[in-house]
N, C-alpha and C positions, 0 to 999 in steps of 0.2 A: 504494500500500500504506500503510495507516495503523496506528497503534499499537493493540494489542489485548491480550487476556489473555496473560500470559507475556512481555510486552514487556521486562520487566527481564532476561530471559534472552537478549534479542536487541538489544544496544545498537546494532548496525549499522542497525537500522530507524530509531532516533532520529537517528543520525548522518546517514542519507540524507534524512530529513525536514528536518533543519536545512540540509543542503547544497542541497536543492531549493527552499528558501525557504518550505515549507509551515508550518514551525514556526520561530519565531525562537529564537536562542540565549538571548536575554533571558527568554523564556517558560520555557525549561528551567531556567535559573538560578533564577527565582522559584519554580518547583515544587520544586526540590531544596532551596532555602532553607526552604520550609514543611515539607517532610518532615524535614529535619534539626532544625528547631525542635521539632516534635512528638516526635522521638526524644529530644531533650534533656529536654523537659518530662516525658516518661515515665521518665526516669532510665536509659535504655537504654545510654548511654555509660559510666556508672559501674558499672552492674550489668546486663550483657546476658543473664544467665541466669535462668530462672524457678526459684523455690523449689518443688520438687515438693509439699511438704506444704501450702504456701499455695495452690497451684494446685488441689489436691483440695478445699480448703475453698471456693474461689471458683467452680469449674466447677459449674454446676447450681444455684447459689444462687438462691433464689426472686426476689430483687430483679432479678437479671440475666435470669432466665427471663421475668419480666414485661416487661422492656424488650425482650427478643427477640421476644416475642409481639406487642408493639405495633409493632415494626419489620416483622414479618411481615405484619401487617394493614395497614400503611401502603401508600400508593398512589404509584407512580411512573408518570406518563403518558409513554409513549414515542410513542404515536400518539393523536390525539384523534378518536375515532369518536363524536362527539356527546356525549362525557362532560363536556367543559368548555363553558361555565362550570358549576361545581358549583351545585346548587340549595340554597338555605338556607344555614345557617352551620355548617360542620363543627366538631367538637370537636378542638382542637389541643393536644397535649402538647408543651411547648416547653422548651428549655434554652438559655441563652445568647442569648435574644431578649427584648427588653423586652416585657412583657405588653401594654402599651398599643399597641405596634406590631402584635403578633399579633392583638389584638382587632379590628383593621381587616379581618382575613381570616377570622376564625372565633371560636370560644369557647375561650379557654385553659382547660385543665383540669390539676389537680395530679397526677393518676394516669395513667400511660401506658395503663392498661387502659380508661380512659374515653374515650380518643381514637379 
C-alpha cells in the first residue's frame, strides 16, 4: 500500500511505510522541512486566516486566471506513447529557472499564454 490522495488523513500509512523500510524517516523529515519552510514563507504561522475581502479581490483575477490556463494547457507525461522526445522547440514559461538553462530545452517566453 502506498501513499495517495488523502494521505494526510491516514498517518498510519506513512508510519507503516517507514517501518517496512519503503520510505526512510530521513525522507519524511526532508519533506516536512520543505512544507514547513513554505508555510513560513507564506506567513501562515503568523496569520493563518484569509482576509475575506482580499480573497474576493484575488479569486478570479485575470493574472491568476492566465496562469491557471497555462497550467491547464501544460503537459505532464505519465506514460510515453511515442510522445517523447518532443519535436522542435516548445515555448516555455519559466519562473525560478535561469533563462539560459531553459533555453537548452525550448524557447523561454515572458507570457504564460504563449507557452
